[in-house]
C-alpha positions as CSV (number, residue, x, y, z in Angstrom):
1,M,107.8,109.7,140.4
2,M,107.9,108.0,143.8
3,N,110.2,105.9,145.9
4,Y,109.8,102.6,144.1
5,L,112.1,100.7,146.6
6,S,109.6,101.6,149.3
7,L,106.5,101.0,147.1
8,F,107.6,97.4,146.4
9,S,109.3,96.7,149.7
10,E,107.7,93.2,149.7
11,L,110.4,92.1,147.3
12,R,112.7,91.8,150.3
13,D,110.7,88.7,151.4
14,R,109.6,87.0,148.2
15,S,110.4,86.5,144.5
16,I,108.3,86.5,141.4
17,R,107.9,83.5,139.2
18,M,107.6,84.6,135.6
19,A,106.9,82.9,132.2
20,L,107.6,84.7,129.0
21,T,106.1,83.7,125.6
22,G,107.5,84.8,122.3
23,A,110.8,84.5,124.2
24,K,113.1,84.9,121.2
25,G,111.7,88.3,120.1
26,G,113.3,91.7,120.5
27,F,111.1,92.8,123.3
28,S,111.7,89.6,125.2
29,R,115.4,90.0,124.9
30,T,115.2,93.4,126.6
31,L,113.1,92.0,129.4
32,L,115.4,89.0,129.9
33,A,118.4,91.3,130.0
34,Q,116.8,93.3,132.8
35,C,115.7,90.2,134.7
36,R,119.4,89.2,134.9
37,L,119.8,92.3,137.1
38,I,116.9,91.6,139.4
39,P,117.5,88.5,141.7
40,K,113.9,88.6,142.9
41,I,112.5,87.7,139.4
42,T,112.7,84.0,138.7
43,V,112.4,83.1,135.0
44,S,110.5,79.9,135.5
45,A,109.6,79.2,131.8
46,L,110.2,80.5,128.3
47,C,108.0,79.6,125.4
48,D,108.9,80.1,121.7
49,L,108.6,78.1,118.5
50,D,112.4,78.1,118.3
51,P,113.5,76.6,121.6
52,E,117.1,76.2,120.4
53,G,117.2,79.8,119.4
54,T,115.8,80.8,122.8
55,A,118.5,78.8,124.6
56,S,121.1,80.6,122.4
57,L,119.6,83.9,123.4
58,L,120.0,83.0,127.1
59,R,123.6,82.1,126.6
60,S,124.3,85.4,124.8
61,L,122.8,87.2,127.8
62,G,125.0,85.4,130.2
63,F,122.6,82.9,131.7
64,A,124.5,79.8,132.9
65,A,124.0,76.8,130.7
66,A,123.1,74.7,133.7
67,S,120.2,77.1,134.6
68,F,117.9,76.2,131.8
69,T,116.8,73.2,129.7
70,I,114.7,72.5,126.6
71,C,111.6,70.4,127.5
72,A,109.6,68.4,125.0
73,D,106.8,67.2,127.3
74,A,105.2,67.6,130.6
75,Q,107.5,65.1,132.3
76,H,110.6,67.1,131.3
77,V,108.9,70.3,132.4
78,K,108.2,68.9,135.8
79,A,111.7,67.7,136.2
80,A,113.1,71.1,135.2
81,V,110.9,72.8,137.8
82,A,112.0,70.3,140.5
83,Q,115.6,71.2,139.7
84,G,115.0,74.9,139.8
85,K,115.8,75.3,136.1
86,T,114.1,77.5,133.5
87,A,112.0,75.3,131.3
88,I,112.2,76.2,127.6
89,V,109.2,74.9,125.6
90,A,107.8,75.2,122.1
91,D,104.2,74.2,123.1
92,H,102.5,76.9,125.2
93,R,100.2,74.3,126.8
94,L,103.2,73.0,128.7
95,L,103.2,76.2,130.7
96,D,100.3,74.7,132.7
97,E,102.9,72.4,134.3
98,V,104.9,75.3,135.8
99,P,104.0,77.1,139.1
100,L,103.8,80.8,138.1
101,D,102.8,84.2,139.4
102,I,102.6,86.0,136.0
103,V,102.8,85.3,132.3
104,V,104.3,88.0,130.0
105,E,102.6,87.3,126.7
106,A,104.7,88.6,123.7
107,T,104.1,86.2,120.8
108,G,102.3,88.9,118.7
109,N,100.0,86.2,117.4
110,P,96.5,87.1,118.5
111,E,94.9,83.6,118.2
112,I,97.7,82.0,120.2
113,S,98.2,84.9,122.5
114,M,94.6,84.8,123.5
115,Q,94.8,81.1,124.3
116,I,97.9,81.7,126.5
117,A,96.2,84.5,128.4
118,L,93.0,82.5,128.9
119,A,94.9,79.5,130.2
120,A,96.9,81.7,132.7
121,I,93.7,83.5,133.9
122,G,92.0,80.1,134.3
123,R,94.9,79.0,136.6
124,H,94.7,82.3,138.6
125,V,97.9,83.6,137.1
126,H,98.4,87.3,136.3
127,V,98.9,88.3,132.7
128,A,101.1,91.2,131.3
129,M,100.0,91.6,127.7
130,V,102.7,92.8,125.4
131,S,100.9,91.5,122.3
132,K,98.9,94.7,121.6
133,E,97.4,93.0,118.5
134,T,95.5,90.8,120.9
135,D,94.7,93.6,123.3
136,S,93.1,95.7,120.5
137,V,90.7,92.8,119.6
138,V,89.8,91.2,123.0
139,G,91.6,93.2,125.7
140,P,88.3,94.3,127.4
141,Q,87.1,90.7,127.5
142,L,90.4,89.4,128.9
143,N,90.4,92.2,131.4
144,R,86.9,91.3,132.6
145,L,87.7,87.5,132.8
146,A,90.9,88.3,134.8
147,R,88.9,90.4,137.4
148,E,86.3,87.6,137.7
149,N,89.1,85.2,138.5
150,G,90.8,87.5,141.0
151,V,94.0,88.2,138.9
152,V,95.4,91.1,137.0
153,Y,95.4,91.6,133.2
154,T,97.6,94.6,132.3
155,T,99.5,96.3,129.6
156,A,103.2,96.2,130.2
157,D,105.3,99.2,131.1
158,G,108.0,99.9,128.5
159,D,105.6,99.7,125.6
160,Q,103.9,103.0,124.5
161,P,100.3,102.0,125.4
162,S,101.1,101.3,129.1
163,N,103.4,104.4,129.4
164,L,100.7,106.6,127.9
165,I,98.0,105.1,130.0
166,G,100.2,105.9,133.0
167,L,100.8,109.5,131.9
168,V,97.1,110.1,131.3
169,T,95.9,108.6,134.6
170,W,98.7,110.6,136.4
171,A,97.4,113.8,134.8
172,K,93.7,113.0,135.6
173,L,94.5,112.2,139.2
174,L,96.2,115.6,139.5
175,G,93.0,117.3,138.1
176,F,94.4,118.3,134.7
177,D,92.0,118.7,131.8
178,V,93.6,116.5,129.2
179,V,92.9,117.8,125.7
180,A,95.0,115.2,123.8
181,A,97.2,112.2,124.5
182,G,99.6,110.6,122.1
183,K,103.0,109.3,121.1
184,S,105.5,109.8,118.4
185,S,105.7,107.4,115.5
186,E,108.4,104.8,115.5
187,Y,111.1,106.6,113.5
188,D,112.2,110.2,113.3
189,Y,112.5,112.5,110.3
190,V,115.9,114.0,110.7
191,F,116.6,117.2,108.7
192,D,120.1,118.3,107.8
193,H,120.0,122.1,107.3
194,A,123.4,122.0,105.5
195,T,122.3,119.5,102.8
196,G,118.6,120.0,102.7
197,E,118.0,116.3,103.1
198,I,115.7,114.4,105.5
199,D,117.0,111.0,106.8
200,Y,114.2,108.5,107.5
201,T,115.6,105.2,108.7
202,G,118.7,105.6,106.4
203,R,116.7,106.7,103.4
204,L,117.7,110.2,102.3
205,L,115.2,112.5,100.6
206,S,116.1,115.9,99.3
207,V,113.7,118.4,100.8
208,P,115.4,121.9,100.5
209,K,112.0,123.6,101.1
210,M,112.0,122.2,104.6
211,E,114.3,125.1,105.5
212,Q,111.4,127.5,104.9
213,L,108.9,125.2,106.5
214,W,111.0,124.7,109.7
215,C,109.1,127.2,111.9
216,L,105.5,126.6,112.6
217,G,104.2,130.0,111.5
218,D,100.8,131.5,112.2
219,D,98.8,129.0,110.0
220,V,99.5,125.8,111.9
221,P,97.3,123.5,109.8
222,G,98.6,125.0,106.6
223,R,102.2,124.6,107.6
224,L,101.6,121.0,108.6
225,R,100.0,120.3,105.2
226,A,103.0,121.8,103.4
227,R,105.4,119.7,105.4
228,A,103.4,116.5,104.7
229,E,103.4,117.3,101.0
230,A,107.1,118.0,101.0
231,I,107.8,114.4,102.3
232,A,105.1,112.7,100.3
233,E,107.6,110.1,99.1
234,L,108.2,108.8,102.6
235,P,105.9,106.7,104.8
236,Q,103.9,108.8,107.2
237,S,101.8,106.2,109.1
238,A,102.2,102.7,110.4
239,T,99.7,100.0,111.2
240,P,101.0,99.3,114.8
241,D,100.3,102.9,115.8
242,Y,96.6,102.4,115.3
243,C,96.7,99.3,117.3
244,E,98.5,101.0,120.2
245,M,96.1,103.9,120.2
246,N,93.2,101.5,120.2
247,V,94.5,100.0,123.4
248,V,95.0,103.4,125.0
249,A,91.5,104.5,123.9
250,N,89.9,101.3,125.4
251,S,91.9,101.9,128.6
252,T,91.2,105.7,129.0
253,G,87.9,106.4,127.4
254,F,89.5,108.7,124.9
255,G,88.4,108.5,121.2
256,P,90.6,108.9,118.1
257,A,91.3,112.4,117.0
258,C,90.3,111.4,113.5
259,D,89.8,108.1,111.6
260,A,93.2,108.0,110.0
261,L,95.0,109.7,112.9
262,S,96.6,113.0,112.3
263,Y,100.4,112.2,111.9
264,P,101.5,115.9,111.8
265,L,105.2,116.3,111.0
266,C,106.2,118.5,113.8
267,R,109.0,119.3,116.3
268,V,108.6,118.4,120.0
269,A,108.6,122.2,120.9
270,E,105.5,122.6,118.7
271,L,103.2,119.9,120.3
272,A,101.4,122.4,122.6
273,D,100.4,124.5,119.5
274,V,99.5,121.5,117.3
275,F,97.4,119.2,119.4
276,V,94.9,121.9,120.5
277,P,91.4,122.8,119.2
278,E,91.0,124.3,115.8
279,E,89.5,127.5,117.4
280,D,92.9,128.0,119.1
281,G,94.9,127.4,115.9
282,G,95.5,123.7,116.3
283,I,94.4,120.6,114.4
284,L,91.8,119.1,116.8
285,K,88.1,119.0,115.9
286,R,87.4,117.5,119.3
287,T,89.2,117.1,122.6
288,G,89.9,114.2,124.9
289,V,91.5,112.2,122.1
290,V,94.4,110.0,121.2
291,D,96.7,110.8,118.3
292,V,100.2,110.3,116.8
293,F,102.8,112.7,115.5
294,N,105.8,112.3,113.2
295,C,108.9,113.7,115.0
296,L,110.8,116.3,112.9
297,R,114.3,117.1,114.3
298,R,117.8,118.0,113.5
299,S,120.6,115.4,113.7
300,D,122.1,117.2,116.8
301,E,118.7,117.1,118.7
302,A,117.6,114.3,120.9
303,S,115.0,112.0,119.6
304,F,111.5,111.7,121.2
305,A,112.4,108.0,121.2
306,G,108.9,106.8,120.7
307,G,107.8,108.6,123.8
308,V,104.4,109.7,124.9
309,F,102.8,113.0,125.7
310,V,99.6,114.7,127.0
311,V,98.5,118.2,126.2
312,V,96.5,119.8,129.1
313,R,94.8,123.1,129.6
314,A,96.9,125.7,131.4
315,T,94.2,126.8,133.8
316,D,96.2,129.2,135.9
317,G,98.2,131.4,133.6
318,E,100.5,132.8,136.3
319,S,101.5,129.3,137.5
320,W,102.2,128.1,134.0
321,E,104.1,131.2,133.1
322,T,106.4,130.4,136.0
323,L,106.8,126.9,134.5
324,R,107.4,128.4,131.0
325,Q,110.3,130.4,132.5
326,K,111.7,127.1,133.8
327,G,111.7,125.7,130.3
328,H,108.4,123.8,130.3
329,L,106.5,123.5,127.0
330,L,103.5,125.9,126.6
331,S,101.5,127.0,123.6
332,R,102.3,130.4,122.3
333,N,98.9,131.7,123.5
334,G,99.6,130.3,127.0
335,K,96.4,128.3,127.1
336,Y,97.9,124.8,126.8
337,A,100.9,122.9,128.1
338,C,102.5,119.7,126.8
339,I,103.9,117.2,129.4
340,Y,105.9,114.3,127.9
341,L,108.1,111.4,128.5
342,P,110.7,111.2,125.7
343,Y,111.3,107.4,125.9
344,H,109.9,103.9,126.0
345,L,112.4,101.4,127.2
346,M,110.6,98.2,126.1
347,G,111.3,95.3,128.4
348,L,113.8,97.2,130.6
349,E,110.7,98.9,132.2
350,T,108.4,95.9,132.3
351,P,109.4,94.6,135.7
352,I,107.5,97.4,137.3
353,S,104.3,96.0,135.8
354,L,105.2,92.5,137.2
355,F,105.8,93.9,140.7
356,S,102.5,95.9,140.6
357,A,100.4,92.9,139.5
358,V,102.0,90.2,141.7
359,L,102.8,92.2,144.8
360,H,99.8,94.6,144.9
361,G,97.2,93.0,142.7
362,R,97.1,96.2,140.6
363,P,97.5,96.7,136.9
364,S,100.1,99.2,135.7
365,G,97.7,99.9,132.8
366,A,93.9,100.3,133.1
367,V,92.0,98.8,136.0
368,D,89.1,98.3,133.6
369,Q,88.8,98.3,129.8
370,A,85.8,98.9,127.5
371,R,85.5,99.3,123.7
372,H,85.9,103.0,123.0
373,A,87.4,102.6,119.5
374,V,87.7,100.1,116.8
375,M,90.8,99.5,114.6
376,A,89.2,98.6,111.3
377,M,90.3,97.7,107.7
378,R,89.2,99.6,104.6
379,T,90.1,98.3,101.2
380,T,91.9,100.5,98.7
381,R,91.4,98.1,95.8
382,P,88.9,95.4,94.8
383,F,89.3,91.9,96.2
384,K,87.9,88.6,95.0
385,A,86.4,85.8,97.1
386,G,89.2,83.5,98.1
387,D,91.8,86.3,98.4
388,A,93.7,86.4,101.7
389,L,94.2,89.6,103.6
390,R,97.8,88.6,104.1
391,M,99.7,90.7,106.6
392,G,103.5,91.0,106.4
393,G,106.5,92.9,107.5
394,H,107.5,94.7,110.7
395,H,104.7,97.3,110.1
396,H,102.0,94.7,109.6
397,V,101.1,95.9,106.1
398,V,98.1,94.3,104.3
399,T,98.5,95.2,100.7
400,G,95.4,96.9,99.4
401,V,94.1,97.8,102.8
402,D,94.3,100.9,105.0
403,A,94.1,100.8,108.8
404,L,91.6,103.2,110.5
405,L,90.8,103.9,114.1
406,L,87.1,104.6,114.4
407,P,85.2,106.0,117.4
408,A,82.8,104.0,119.5
409,G,79.4,103.4,118.0
410,E,77.0,100.5,117.2
411,E,77.8,100.5,113.5
412,N,81.5,100.6,114.0
413,F,81.3,97.8,116.6
414,R,79.9,95.6,113.8
415,L,83.2,95.9,111.9
416,A,85.9,93.2,112.1
417,P,88.9,94.4,114.1
418,F,92.0,94.7,112.0
419,Y,93.9,91.9,113.8
420,L,90.9,89.6,113.7
421,A,90.6,90.0,109.9
422,A,94.4,89.9,109.1
423,N,95.5,86.8,107.4
424,K,91.9,85.6,106.9
425,T,90.4,84.7,103.5
426,L,87.5,86.6,102.0
427,R,84.2,84.8,101.5
428,I,82.9,87.3,98.9
429,D,84.0,89.8,96.3
430,I,84.3,93.3,97.7
431,P,85.0,96.6,96.0
432,A,87.5,99.3,96.9
433,G,86.5,101.5,99.8
434,T,84.9,98.6,101.8
435,L,85.1,98.4,105.5
436,I,85.6,94.7,106.4
437,R,82.9,93.0,108.4
438,P,83.1,89.6,110.1
439,E,80.6,88.0,107.7
440,M,82.9,88.9,104.7
441,I,85.8,86.7,106.0
442,D,86.3,83.0,106.8
443,L,86.4,82.9,110.6
444,D,85.6,79.2,111.0
445,G,87.7,77.8,113.9
446,S,88.8,81.2,115.2
447,A,88.8,81.1,119.0
448,L,89.7,84.8,118.9
449,Y,86.4,85.5,117.0
450,E,84.4,83.6,119.5
451,L,85.8,85.6,122.4
452,W,85.4,88.9,120.5
453,R,81.7,88.0,119.8
454,T,81.0,87.9,123.6
455,S,81.0,91.7,123.6
456,A,80.2,92.4,120.0
457,A,76.8,90.6,120.2
């Protein structure tokens, strides 16, 4: 950490004009709640398909009714700007009428999100990309275009990708050899030793054998397999995790630990023994990777809270032994250490990204991005021509499809990214076990596809 008041001392003399898209969403609420506490952030415009709902959100957060207005056209937007009011719009194209320093993009709709980002970059406005779905498909291209236009394109602090990119780059700057970088999955697996039940998002599963599986033991991979089998009835992966790790891979140069990601069910205290090479008793077949774990804990233990971690080599044993005595997390053999941040605060942290981009011209995420991994779709059942790869739910499930995170390679780069293929219609019949390619789906009229092709060609 550092003295952030000193780092961003320029705020004493200026304010930041921000627009937020997807303004009615959960992430956006957290950001707007924090902006209420920071006088130097001016919420110049909000964009959402439900402007009335957005206005209701502002009222619930304590924004004065006279401080914002719903605008249906460019004339109304210009009038709102002239009166110093927040313009609420449903059409993202009306943002072009608002003087801005930065757009925070949080629609979660890749086709629209990309258009919003391109318009901002074309106006020399910085972009903080919260829609990781978009970032996983065309993040490198948007990053390049932003640099060519002299503005910043960045992930947003508060979301796991940006927080993990920050932790990885901090570790690299200090000279650490980072073996693995990752995050916990969204929800914990909370074990009650008295009842033998695991609570997963309110769903109770009787797992009395977890008492015997609680300690990691000498055979780490074997113990992790036994734990996974014991909770086989519960979900153990989520599509957005692959998306987030794709963004981190593209921003750090790390590849996926394995195609399906590992998702070991483990306790925080075990991370330095789990995410290490197989020859040292861990699960990694290669190092310099991104991965995800499922957090196992007791109800009286603090959650990892969707936090992030790095596992590094403990190069000087004596130094790290001193740190072990102070409570830091080392592997049992003393060769590895885990450094972690047990939180991600969503929009409450995002203002740091805004300050960094606008005041210093620096991303809080990666300075540069490249394609180091591909989030792909693989079918688990046959599909017919005309079937839609319909995505639904909070976890972006496409029925009959598995998400994979595949390493860089010419063949993998010919695959359709997951969020490019999602909600598209198949042109041909395909069997189970097929990796979706662009020519298999109807991409006519997809601007997202056209931008993706600029680096896929």
